[in-house]
N, C-alpha and C positions, 0 to 999 in steps of 0.2 A: 473223337476226342483228341486226336492228333491236330486237327485243324483248329480246334478251340485252344489248345495250348499255343500253337503257333501264333494265332490271333492276340492272345494275351502278352506274348513276348514282344510282337511288333508294337502293340499299344504301350507297353511299358517303355520300350526304346523311344517311341514318339514322345512320350511324357518326360523323358529325361532331358530333352532339349529345352531351352528357354521357351516356353510357350504360355501365354496368359491363360488360356482355357485349362491346360493341364495344371498350372500352379493352383488355380482355384479349386479344381477337382481334388488334388492331393491335399490341398490344406482344409478342405471340407471333412475328408474321411480321417485324416490324421493318422493313418496306419500303413506304412511308417511316415513320418513327417517328411516334407519335401527335402530338407536339408540333409536327410540321411539316405534317401532311397538310392542313390548311385553308389553308395558305400558299403551296403549291407550284403553279407554272406552268411547263410545259415551254418554255423559250425559248432555250437556247443549245446549239448542236451537236445539236440533236434529229434533224437529217437525216444525221448522221454515224453510219456503222456501224463497230463495231470489237469485236473479241473479245481481251480481256486474256489474254496468254500469257506464257511464260517465255523468249521470244526477247529477246536483248539487242542493242540497236541501237547501233552505234558513234557515230552522229551523228544529228541531227534529219533530216538529208537522207535517211539510210537509212530512217528511220522514215517519213518522207513518202512515199517510194518504195512501201513496203510498205502503208500506210493508203491510198494512191491505188489500188493494186491491189485491195484489199480492197473498196473502194467500187463498182469495176466488177464484181467478182466477186459480190458480195452484193446490190448495189442496181441493178446493171446501167446505172449512170449515174456517170460520172466527175464530172459538174457539181455533185453533191451535196457534194463536197469542194473547198473553196478554202482552201488552207493559209495565204494571206497575209490573209484576211478578219480584220479586228479584231473579236474576239468579246467582250472585256472591256475598257472604256475606264477602266482604273484600274491603278496600278502594284502593287496588291497585291489577291489574291482569296482568299476562304476557301471551301472545299468539305466538305460534310459527307457522310459514306459509312458504310456498315456493313461489317464485316470480322470474321472470328474472329482473336482475338489471344491471346497469353500476356500475363502480368502486365506483363513488361517489354518488350513488343512494339511500343512506339510509337517513331516516328522524332523527331528534334528539331523538326522543323516541325509536329508533331501534337499534339492535345490530346484527352483522353478525355472524352466527353460523357455520363459515367454517374456515379452516386453514388460518393462517396469509398469506401465499403465494397463496391464492386461485385465486387472479386476475392475477397472473403472467403467467398462462398457457393459451395462446390465443386459443389453440385448443378446450378448454371447452366453448368457447364463439360462440354465434350465433348472428351476425349483431351487435357485440358490446356488447351484453346482456350475463350474466351469471346467470344460474339457481342456486339459493341460498337458503338456509334456513336462516330465519330471526326471531327475536325475538322482539316482539314489547311490550311496558309497557303502560298501561293505568292507569289513576288516576280517581277515581269516582268523579263526580261534588259534590256530598253531603259530600264527605270525609269518607264515611262509607260502601257503597255498590252500586252494578250496578243493574239497572232494565234491562230488556229485551231490551226496546227501547234504553236506554242509550249505552248499549254495542253493539247492532247491528249497531246503528248510527256512534259509534266511529270506528267499524270495517270497515264499508262502506266507511267512509271518508278516513281511512288509506290506504285502497285497491286502491281508485280512481288513483293515480299517478303510480300504479304499473302495470306491464305487467304480467298478469296471464295466458298467452297463451289461451288455450281452456277452461281451468278449471275456470269458472266464476260462477259457481252455488254453493251457500253455502249449505253445508251438515251438518253442526254442529260443536261443540267443543267436544274434546275428552280430558279427564284428562291426565295429564302427572305428573311424580314426580318432585318435586321441591326441590331444595337445601336449599330453604329458606322458610318463612312463607307465601310468596306470591303464591297464586294459579296460576298454570300453565296449559294451554291447547293448544292442536293442532287444528288449523283451517283447517278442511277438506273442500275441493273445489272439484267439479266434473265437468265433461262436462255439459255445458249448454243445457238446452231443446230448 
């Protein structure tokens, strides 16, 4: 296992240099996108397990009950989830994620991070959906910061109408450089258990 981890680390470092093969490789899997891979460090909610699903929760409290159960079921540890922990000390936060969308599939608080002619090439489409990088902006309910519960609830609600393919398992948020004072994170998702 140690050899394999070392190999992956070397491969990742190799791919961070300007290399055509690596650029094509990273752009084909889009997790994370090439423009972000050198800048990402997992640091928010990385100990939180969650599987995006179609269940509608009537309130944050209902969601909290379910995500708490999920921590015990999959992490065998309820202490990994602290719903009241302040995870973002800002009134606004931006998240970047990948999803399969239709041309008109963006919500009001979302921005497409692709070229203007992105939807023109039907060969990039599968069943009318395009794999795209999207940025979403959330506003804190209290106008000053986000608790773990509030941020996870908002992420879960935002992901419900999205087609995420097989990558339904929440893996955490990694910091990205931001051109503004608004914190920016990449939403990591993996293959669901």
